[in-house]
N, CA, C and O of each residue as an XYZ file, in Angstrom:
320
protein
N       9.052      7.738     -5.515
C       9.759      6.605     -4.825
C      11.184      6.694     -5.227
O      11.484      6.869     -6.408
N      12.148      6.570     -4.212
C      13.447      6.631     -4.563
C      14.223      5.816     -3.526
O      14.212      6.175     -2.349
N      14.870      4.772     -3.908
C      15.594      3.951     -2.963
C      17.039      3.817     -3.420
O      17.348      3.461     -4.557
N      17.967      4.149     -2.390
C      19.400      3.897     -2.811
C      20.199      3.050     -1.779
O      19.783      2.901     -0.630
N      21.289      2.535     -2.198
C      22.079      1.800     -1.207
C      22.871      2.853     -0.394
O      23.659      3.629     -0.935
N      22.633      2.838      0.860
C      23.344      3.838      1.703
C      24.900      3.695      1.697
O      25.609      4.687      1.863
N      25.411      2.478      1.509
C      26.757      2.275      1.418
C      27.491      2.844      0.195
O      28.613      3.347      0.257
N      26.750      2.718     -0.933
C      27.429      2.995     -2.241
C      26.812      4.243     -2.933
O      27.426      4.839     -3.818
N      25.584      4.617     -2.506
C      24.809      5.587     -3.200
C      24.233      5.161     -4.424
O      23.619      5.995     -5.090
N      24.334      3.985     -4.825
C      23.804      3.399     -6.036
C      22.200      3.438     -5.929
O      21.621      3.084     -4.902
N      21.588      3.859     -6.981
C      20.135      3.915     -6.989
C      19.623      2.521     -7.301
O      19.969      1.941     -8.330
N      18.811      1.992     -6.425
C      18.223      0.651     -6.444
C      16.935      0.668     -7.163
O      16.635     -0.239     -7.940
N      16.120      1.735     -6.913
C      14.798      1.922     -7.553
C      14.347      3.290     -7.616
O      14.585      4.047     -6.674
N      13.711      3.683     -8.648
C      13.292      5.078     -8.716
C      12.060      5.071     -9.565
O      12.050      4.471    -10.640
N      11.017      5.725     -9.108
C       9.717      5.900     -9.751
C       9.143      7.159     -9.377
O       8.785      7.314     -8.209
N       9.004      8.110    -10.246
C       8.550      9.412     -9.962
C       9.359     10.067     -8.803
O       8.815     10.671     -7.878
N      10.677      9.901     -8.927
C      11.597     10.317     -7.983
C      11.453     11.765     -7.494
O      11.630     12.104     -6.324
N      11.102     12.614     -8.532
C      10.990     14.094     -8.256
C       9.604     14.436     -7.711
O       9.389     15.574     -7.295
N       8.714     13.554     -7.697
C       7.293     13.882     -7.117
C       7.269     13.783     -5.519
O       7.558     12.762     -4.894
N       6.903     14.930     -4.991
C       6.798     14.873     -3.463
C       5.590     14.011     -2.943
O       4.465     14.066     -3.441
N       5.940     13.225     -1.906
C       4.920     12.483     -1.380
C       5.097     12.425      0.191
O       6.216     12.423      0.704
N       3.988     12.381      0.884
C       4.170     12.355      2.307
C       4.805     11.090      2.783
O       4.600     10.011      2.226
N       5.620     11.248      3.875
C       6.337     10.011      4.367
C       5.337      8.964      5.026
O       4.240      9.287      5.484
N       5.817      7.749      5.018
C       5.174      6.619      5.742
C       5.110      6.904      7.220
O       5.600      7.912      7.730
N       4.455      5.922      7.899
C       4.466      6.139      9.320
C       5.812      6.329      9.897
O       6.731      5.560      9.615
N       5.953      7.309     10.679
C       7.302      7.644     11.274
C       7.680      6.486     12.255
O       8.841      6.085     12.336
N       6.714      5.992     12.955
C       7.015      4.929     13.860
C       7.571      3.729     13.105
O       8.545      3.142     13.576
N       7.039      3.345     12.011
C       7.536      2.251     11.190
C       8.923      2.547     10.705
O       9.830      1.716     10.757
N       9.059      3.797     10.218
C      10.513      4.161      9.771
C      11.551      4.138     10.757
O      12.678      3.758     10.437
N      11.258      4.545     12.043
C      12.227      4.585     13.069
C      12.407      3.008     13.529
O      13.509      2.596     13.892
N      11.321      2.218     13.489
C      11.519      0.885     13.880
C      12.551      0.254     12.845
O      13.513     -0.397     13.254
N      12.337      0.451     11.605
C      13.266     -0.089     10.636
C      14.691      0.373     10.890
O      15.615     -0.437     10.817
N      14.897      1.675     11.191
C      16.244      2.175     11.406
C      16.877      1.483     12.587
O      18.053      1.122     12.523
N      16.110      1.277     13.706
C      16.697      0.674     14.859
C      17.052     -0.814     14.635
O      18.034     -1.382     15.113
N      16.113     -1.359     13.843
C      16.284     -2.911     13.599
C      17.571     -3.029     12.690
O      18.492     -3.768     13.038
N      17.627     -2.299     11.531
C      18.729     -2.441     10.653
C      20.038     -2.003     11.307
O      21.084     -2.566     10.986
N      20.024     -1.018     12.215
C      21.341     -0.719     12.895
C      21.752     -1.896     13.853
O      22.933     -2.213     14.002
N      20.736     -2.512     14.482
C      20.967     -3.630     15.396
C      21.553     -4.872     14.583
O      22.476     -5.549     15.036
N      20.980     -5.113     13.407
C      21.525     -6.145     12.600
C      22.974     -5.764     12.043
O      23.910     -6.562     12.013
N      23.026     -4.647     11.675
C      24.375     -4.230     11.083
C      25.462     -4.365     12.234
O      26.557     -4.841     11.935
N      25.207     -3.973     13.513
C      26.242     -4.055     14.545
C      26.193     -5.412     15.182
O      26.798     -5.613     16.236
N      25.488     -6.368     14.578
C      25.350     -7.804     15.027
C      24.819     -8.020     16.453
O      25.106     -9.024     17.105
N      24.019     -7.018     16.915
C      23.236     -7.130     18.224
C      22.220     -8.199     18.034
O      21.963     -8.998     18.934
N      21.579     -8.224     16.749
C      20.482     -9.147     16.594
C      20.679     -9.756     15.081
O      21.449     -9.229     14.277
N      19.992    -10.784     14.820
C      19.973    -11.396     13.551
C      18.628    -11.553     12.946
O      17.657    -11.385     13.684
N      18.448    -11.848     11.721
C      17.054    -12.020     11.077
C      16.402    -13.191     11.791
O      15.176    -13.282     11.858
N      17.191    -14.053     12.303
C      16.648    -15.343     12.902
C      16.181    -15.120     14.387
O      15.476    -15.981     14.914
N      16.549    -13.998     15.075
C      16.238    -13.775     16.368
C      14.699    -13.594     16.445
O      14.050    -13.233     15.463
N      14.132    -13.863     17.676
C      12.842    -13.833     17.868
C      12.524    -12.933     19.177
O      13.329    -12.849     20.105
N      11.302    -12.282     19.163
C      10.947    -11.439     20.315
C       9.653    -11.975     20.720
O       8.846    -12.324     19.858
N       9.384    -12.071     21.998
C       8.065    -12.477     22.495
C       7.133    -11.283     22.667
O       7.534    -10.264     23.229
N       5.917    -11.394     22.198
C       5.001    -10.325     22.323
C       4.390    -10.269     23.746
O       3.599    -11.122     24.150
N       4.825     -9.161     24.512
C       4.568     -8.921     25.883
C       3.075     -8.629     26.060
O       2.395     -8.241     25.111
N       2.576     -8.818     27.279
C       1.088     -8.511     27.452
C       0.913     -7.009     27.380
O      -0.178     -6.596     26.987
N       1.852     -6.148     27.710
C       1.794     -4.769     27.587
C       1.616     -4.419     26.030
O       0.660     -3.788     25.578
N       2.630     -4.902     25.324
C       2.429     -4.587     23.807
C       1.215     -5.112     23.147
O       0.663     -4.489     22.241
N       0.777     -6.287     23.604
C      -0.379     -7.014     22.990
C      -1.703     -6.116     23.415
O      -2.597     -5.982     22.580
N      -1.803     -5.589     24.537
C      -2.920     -4.839     25.165
C      -2.956     -3.388     24.576
O      -4.015     -2.846     24.257
N      -1.720     -2.793     24.452
C      -1.662     -1.302     24.139
C      -1.362     -1.072     22.745
O      -1.753     -0.002     22.277
N      -0.687     -1.947     21.928
C      -0.453     -1.720     20.597
C      -1.361     -2.121     19.543
O      -2.448     -2.581     19.893
N      -1.085     -2.020     18.266
C      -1.890     -2.475     17.216
C      -3.280     -2.032     17.261
O      -3.547     -0.841     17.420
N      -4.255     -3.004     17.117
C      -5.723     -2.685     17.055
C      -6.215     -1.833     18.202
O      -6.896     -0.853     17.898
N      -5.951     -2.084     19.554
C      -6.417     -1.286     20.570
C      -6.037      0.174     20.421
O      -6.825      1.053     20.767
N      -4.821      0.456     19.901
C      -4.202      1.811     19.784
C      -4.674      2.468     18.522
O      -4.299      3.605     18.238
N      -5.516      1.756     17.732
C      -5.983      2.337     16.434
C      -4.862      2.502     15.371
O      -5.036      3.187     14.362
N      -3.765      1.878     15.626
C      -2.742      1.954     14.602
C      -2.579      0.641     13.873
O      -3.421     -0.240     14.042
N      -1.567      0.463     13.087
C      -1.516     -0.841     12.337
C      -1.122     -1.989     13.192
O      -0.535     -1.778     14.253
N      -1.416     -3.224     12.786
C      -1.137     -4.252     13.675
C      -0.572     -5.466     12.790
O      -0.696     -5.421     11.566
N      -0.024     -6.423     13.349
C       0.382     -7.540     12.689
C      -0.332     -8.754     13.282
O      -0.012     -9.887     12.925
N      -1.368     -8.518     14.250
C      -2.190     -9.518     14.771
C      -1.431    -10.581     15.376
O      -1.852    -11.735     15.299
N      -0.302    -10.296     15.999
C       0.490    -11.398     16.795
C      -0.237    -11.795     18.024
O      -0.852    -10.928     18.645
N      -0.226    -12.980     18.419
C      -0.896    -13.428     19.669
C      -0.059    -13.161     20.858
O       1.164    -13.080     20.740
N      -0.686    -13.013     22.064
C       0.006    -12.805     23.199
C       1.041    -13.879     23.504
O       0.749    -15.068     23.374
N       2.196    -13.498     23.890
C       3.310    -14.378     24.160
C       3.766    -15.123     23.041
O       4.469    -16.107     23.273
N       3.458    -14.795     21.742
C       3.912    -15.416     20.652
C       5.298    -14.926     20.301
O       5.645    -13.781     20.590
N       6.149    -15.837     19.637
C       7.426    -15.435     19.246
C       7.444    -14.927     17.838
O       7.017    -15.664     16.949
N       7.896    -13.744     17.557
C       7.955    -13.106     16.363
C       9.392    -13.039     15.843
O      10.263    -12.510     16.533
N       9.642    -13.526     14.725
C      11.041    -13.473     14.031
C      11.282    -12.056     13.536
O      10.354    -11.392     13.072
N      12.504    -11.595     13.631
C      12.924    -10.340     13.043
C      12.684    -10.254     11.537
O      12.255     -9.239     10.987
N      12.981    -11.357     10.929
C      12.705    -11.471      9.461
C      11.295    -11.255      9.084
O      10.955    -11.325      7.903
């Protein structure tokens, strides 16, 4: 595991940094990338909320066999 500050290149955390490991879920990594870019460009903030749509509720998470946060239909989920 190896984590660096993208701005400065400073190593924030390292544990077995030379040991190859498979990546985490690509969907989760891409979601983080999109969210962090949106925060950086001030399009969203950590306090913003998003409502769980019926489509997301019916097709994501448990029904899709992927990870889930068990958010209820039409609930508001904070970015944070």
